Structures are given as structure tokens and as C-alpha cells.
C-alpha positions as CSV (number, residue, x, y, z in Angstrom):
1,X,5.7,274.4,-73.6
2,X,4.0,277.7,-72.9
3,X,4.6,277.4,-69.2
4,X,8.3,276.8,-69.7
5,X,8.6,279.8,-72.1
6,X,6.9,282.1,-69.5
7,X,9.2,280.8,-66.8
8,X,12.3,281.4,-68.9
9,X,11.1,284.9,-69.8
10,X,10.5,285.9,-66.2
11,X,13.9,284.4,-65.2
12,X,15.8,286.2,-67.9
13,X,14.0,289.5,-67.3
14,X,14.7,289.4,-63.6
15,X,18.3,288.3,-64.0
16,X,20.7,290.7,-62.5
17,X,18.2,291.7,-59.8
18,X,18.9,288.6,-57.8
19,X,22.5,287.8,-58.6
20,X,22.2,286.1,-62.1
21,X,23.5,288.0,-65.1
22,X,21.1,290.4,-66.9
23,X,20.5,289.4,-70.5
24,X,21.4,292.3,-72.8
25,X,20.6,292.5,-76.5
26,X,23.7,294.1,-78.1
27,X,23.0,296.2,-81.2
28,X,19.3,295.2,-80.8
29,X,18.1,297.2,-83.8
30,X,20.0,294.9,-86.2
31,X,17.6,292.0,-85.4
32,X,14.6,291.3,-87.7
33,X,12.2,292.7,-85.1
34,X,14.0,295.4,-83.0
35,X,13.0,295.2,-79.3
36,X,10.4,292.5,-80.0
37,X,12.8,289.7,-80.6
38,X,14.6,290.5,-77.4
39,X,11.4,290.8,-75.4
40,X,10.1,287.5,-76.8
41,X,13.2,285.8,-75.3
42,X,12.8,287.5,-71.9
43,X,15.8,289.9,-72.2
44,X,15.8,292.7,-69.6
45,X,18.0,295.1,-71.5
46,X,18.4,296.3,-75.1
47,X,20.8,298.6,-76.8
48,X,20.0,301.2,-79.4
49,X,22.7,303.3,-81.2
50,X,21.5,306.8,-82.1
51,X,22.5,309.6,-84.4
52,X,21.2,313.2,-84.3
53,X,20.2,313.9,-87.9
54,X,18.2,317.0,-88.8
55,X,16.7,317.2,-85.4
56,X,15.7,313.5,-85.3
57,X,17.3,310.7,-83.2
58,X,17.8,308.0,-85.8
59,X,18.8,304.4,-84.9
60,X,21.8,302.9,-86.7
61,X,25.3,301.7,-86.0
62,X,26.9,303.8,-88.7
63,X,25.9,307.3,-90.0
64,X,25.7,305.9,-93.6
65,X,23.0,303.4,-92.4
66,X,20.5,305.9,-90.9
67,X,17.1,305.7,-92.6
68,X,14.1,308.0,-92.3
69,X,11.5,306.8,-89.9
70,X,13.8,304.5,-87.9
71,X,13.7,306.8,-84.9
72,X,14.3,306.0,-81.3
73,X,10.6,306.8,-80.7
74,X,9.2,304.5,-83.4
75,X,11.5,301.5,-82.7
76,X,11.7,301.7,-78.9
77,X,9.9,304.4,-76.9
78,X,6.5,304.1,-78.6
79,X,6.2,300.3,-78.5
80,X,7.6,300.2,-74.9
81,X,5.0,302.8,-73.8
82,X,2.3,300.6,-75.4
83,X,3.5,297.5,-73.5
84,X,3.8,299.4,-70.2
85,X,0.2,300.6,-70.5
86,X,-1.0,297.1,-71.5
87,X,0.9,295.3,-68.7
88,X,-0.2,297.5,-65.8
89,X,3.0,299.6,-65.5
90,X,5.6,297.0,-66.6
91,X,7.4,296.2,-69.8
92,X,6.8,292.5,-69.2
93,X,4.3,290.9,-66.8
94,X,6.1,290.2,-63.6
95,X,9.1,292.4,-64.5
96,X,10.0,295.2,-62.2
97,X,12.7,296.8,-64.3
98,X,13.9,297.1,-67.8
99,X,16.9,298.9,-69.3
100,X,17.2,300.8,-72.6
101,X,20.9,301.5,-73.2
102,X,21.2,304.4,-75.7
103,X,24.6,304.5,-77.3
104,X,25.2,308.0,-78.6
105,X,27.1,308.0,-81.9
106,X,26.9,311.7,-82.9
107,X,28.2,314.7,-80.9
108,X,27.6,314.3,-77.2
109,X,26.2,317.7,-76.3
110,X,23.5,318.4,-78.9
111,X,22.5,314.7,-79.1
112,X,22.0,314.5,-75.3
113,X,20.0,317.7,-75.4
114,X,17.7,316.3,-78.1
115,X,17.5,313.0,-76.2
116,X,16.5,314.6,-73.0
117,X,13.7,316.6,-74.8
118,X,12.4,313.4,-76.3
119,X,12.5,311.4,-73.1
120,X,10.6,314.1,-71.2
121,X,7.6,313.1,-73.4
122,X,7.7,309.6,-72.0
123,X,8.2,310.6,-68.4
124,X,5.4,308.4,-67.1
125,X,7.3,305.2,-67.9
126,X,10.9,306.3,-67.3
127,X,12.9,306.2,-64.0
128,X,13.3,309.8,-62.9
129,X,16.3,311.4,-61.2
130,X,15.6,314.5,-59.2
131,X,17.8,316.2,-56.7
132,X,19.8,313.0,-55.9
133,X,16.6,311.0,-55.6
134,X,15.7,308.1,-57.9
135,X,12.1,307.4,-58.6
136,X,11.9,304.0,-60.3
137,X,9.4,303.3,-63.1
138,X,8.9,300.7,-65.7
139,X,12.2,301.3,-67.5
140,X,15.5,303.0,-67.0
141,X,17.4,304.7,-69.8
142,X,21.3,304.7,-69.6
143,X,23.3,306.8,-71.9
144,X,26.4,305.3,-73.4
145,X,28.9,306.1,-76.1
146,X,29.4,309.8,-76.5
147,X,28.2,311.0,-73.1
148,X,27.7,314.6,-72.0
149,X,28.7,313.8,-68.4
150,X,28.7,317.5,-67.4
151,X,25.2,318.0,-68.6
152,X,23.9,314.9,-66.8
153,X,25.6,315.9,-63.6
154,X,24.1,319.5,-63.8
155,X,20.5,318.6,-64.4
156,X,18.1,319.1,-61.6
157,X,15.7,316.6,-63.3
158,X,16.7,314.0,-65.8
159,X,15.2,310.8,-67.3
160,X,18.5,309.0,-67.9
161,X,21.6,307.8,-66.1
162,X,25.1,307.4,-67.5
163,X,27.2,304.4,-68.5
164,X,30.6,304.6,-66.8
165,X,34.0,303.4,-67.9
166,X,37.2,302.2,-66.2
167,X,37.8,305.7,-64.9
168,X,34.5,305.6,-63.0
169,X,35.3,302.4,-61.1
170,X,36.8,304.3,-58.2
171,X,34.5,307.3,-58.6
172,X,32.3,308.5,-55.7
173,X,29.6,309.4,-58.1
174,X,26.3,307.9,-56.9
175,X,24.8,304.9,-58.6
176,X,21.8,307.1,-59.5
177,X,24.2,308.9,-61.9
178,X,26.4,305.9,-62.9
179,X,24.5,302.6,-62.4
180,X,26.7,300.7,-65.0
181,X,30.4,300.3,-65.8
182,X,30.9,299.2,-69.3
183,X,34.3,298.5,-70.9
184,X,35.9,297.1,-74.1
185,X,37.3,293.7,-73.2
186,X,40.4,294.4,-75.3
187,X,41.1,297.4,-73.2
188,X,40.7,295.4,-70.1
189,X,42.9,292.4,-71.2
190,X,45.0,291.1,-74.1
191,X,43.9,287.6,-73.3
192,X,42.1,286.2,-76.4
193,X,39.8,283.7,-74.7
194,X,41.8,280.7,-75.8
195,X,41.9,278.1,-73.0
196,X,41.3,278.7,-69.3
197,X,41.3,282.3,-68.1
198,X,44.8,283.2,-66.8
199,X,45.0,283.7,-63.0
200,X,46.1,287.3,-63.4
201,X,43.1,288.1,-65.6
202,X,40.7,286.4,-63.2
203,X,42.1,288.3,-60.3
204,X,41.8,291.6,-62.1
205,X,38.3,290.8,-63.2
206,X,37.3,289.9,-59.6
207,X,38.7,293.3,-58.5
208,X,36.5,295.1,-61.1
209,X,33.5,293.2,-60.0
210,X,34.1,294.0,-56.3
211,X,34.6,297.7,-57.0
212,X,31.5,298.0,-59.1
213,X,29.3,296.2,-56.6
214,X,30.7,298.2,-53.7
215,X,29.3,301.3,-55.4
216,X,26.0,299.7,-56.4
217,X,26.9,299.5,-60.1
218,X,26.5,296.7,-62.7
219,X,29.5,295.6,-64.8
220,X,29.4,294.8,-68.5
221,X,32.0,294.1,-71.2
222,X,31.8,294.3,-75.0
223,X,34.0,292.8,-77.6
224,X,33.6,289.4,-75.9
225,X,33.1,286.3,-78.0
226,X,29.4,285.5,-78.6
227,X,29.7,282.0,-77.1
228,X,28.6,280.0,-74.0
229,X,32.3,279.4,-73.2
230,X,32.9,283.1,-72.8
231,X,29.6,283.8,-71.1
232,X,30.4,281.1,-68.5
233,X,33.7,282.7,-67.6
234,X,32.0,286.1,-67.2
235,X,29.1,284.8,-65.2
236,X,31.3,282.7,-62.9
237,X,33.4,285.8,-62.2
238,X,30.3,287.7,-61.2
239,X,29.9,290.0,-64.2
240,X,26.3,291.4,-63.9
241,X,25.4,292.1,-67.5
242,X,26.1,289.7,-70.4
243,X,25.4,291.0,-73.9
244,X,25.0,289.1,-77.1
245,X,24.0,289.3,-80.7
246,X,22.9,285.6,-80.7
247,X,19.7,286.0,-78.7
248,X,18.6,282.4,-78.8
249,X,22.0,281.2,-77.6
250,X,22.2,283.6,-74.7
251,X,18.6,282.8,-73.7
252,X,19.4,279.1,-73.6
253,X,22.6,279.6,-71.8
254,X,21.0,281.7,-69.0
255,X,18.0,279.5,-68.7
256,X,20.4,276.5,-68.3
257,X,22.0,278.3,-65.3
258,X,18.6,279.0,-63.6
259,X,18.3,277.5,-60.1
């Protein structure tokens, strides 16, 4: 049992690096054990929504739900640093990369400035971008939501990359700046996931996948049904990142697709 669990963890953590989808914990902070529940299931990516409140980066989906002490540092950065130190420079044993998707909910400019200052204190575990050169480390931070693209582009040294949108599919921006393209499925298509995927939707999806891969980016959609039927269609089409709220279900689904 333990051997099978370890194998599943390593498979899911490495997924996306060898062609299989990367398991992403959508709104990870809403689980009973933020970060830990996803890591226990071998996920290679987690999502944290942040609000800048009185100088602190507090984790919550809505402003009304922020709570003192639930900071980005306490829920994610501090425990991740402990794990990296305990595991010889990796978040998980045998894992060469991990993604923390930080979804900015408050104003882009001041929130990113505060985020950069916080991330600088964890530089030893974060992938660094300097002068167009990427230095990979145990984990990579990607900024989503309200993104200060101008600030990210202008920085000589940064500890985060940016989550792109449809407008970035044809962008010549390097993958070091925009490693992901994420989009609301309802913006992409009006198809409601009933029955087989229509041919025109499948064709358009294939074009998005091809464009993203040609520029070294991963592709992710949100507002997708949390079900194996939807995940199968995305995975078969070549979508690189599959997010879920139902962690056990996605773990079982991806493990079942393991070679």
C-alpha cells in the first residue's frame, strides 16, 4: 500500500514534465489542510488567492473572508521552505519542480510590490529570473488574477513569472515571463460539456494547445466541471494542467492514466 502511494505521488508530482497533465489544486486554501492535503496526494501545483490588507498578504477567495494570521507565508511559504530543507532541496522527494500559483485579488500594483518583497525573503527556494535567464529551484511562483505585467517585465530580478491569458497565446514574450496560459472555459467556448465535444471546439482547443506548446507554455482552463469525464477530454486534447477541487478524484483519475 505504501509503495503504491509513493509511486502515485511521484507520478502526479512529475506530471506535466513528461507529457501527462499536471495536477493542480484549485483554491487549495479551502481544503481542511491547505497545501498539505494536495502534497499528500502528490499534486505538483497549488493555488492561493491573496489580498493585500494592512500590509499583509492574506489568503482568501473573497475580501470578507480574510482572517488574521492566514497569510501567504504561514499557509504556504513557511511550510514549503521547511519541506525543501528537509528533502534536500525539493518540495517532495524525487520531485524536480513545484508550482505555487498566486491569484492576486486586490489591486495589481501594490499587491505585487508587497508580494515581491515577501518572495525575496524565500529566494533560496524560488526559481529566479534575472536578465532573461531562469535559474530553477525547488518551486516556481506564478502570478495570476490581477497581474502587474509592466512591473514584471521591468524587473531586473524577480522571483515570480506571470500567468497569461488568450491575448498572450500569440505573444513573443519568453516562457520565462509567461510559462502558463490560463483561461475561463466559458470565455473559450459556450459548449456546456453535455455529450461528446463538438468538432469545432476540439479543433479550437487543439489550436490553443499547439500555440502554447510552440512557445514553451503550459495551458490551463478554469470553470471546468470537476469530473473525470471533463478531465478526460482535456487530457486527451493535450491540456497540460488540470485543476480540481476534488483532490481525491483527480488523484485517482491521473493515477489511472499512468503508463
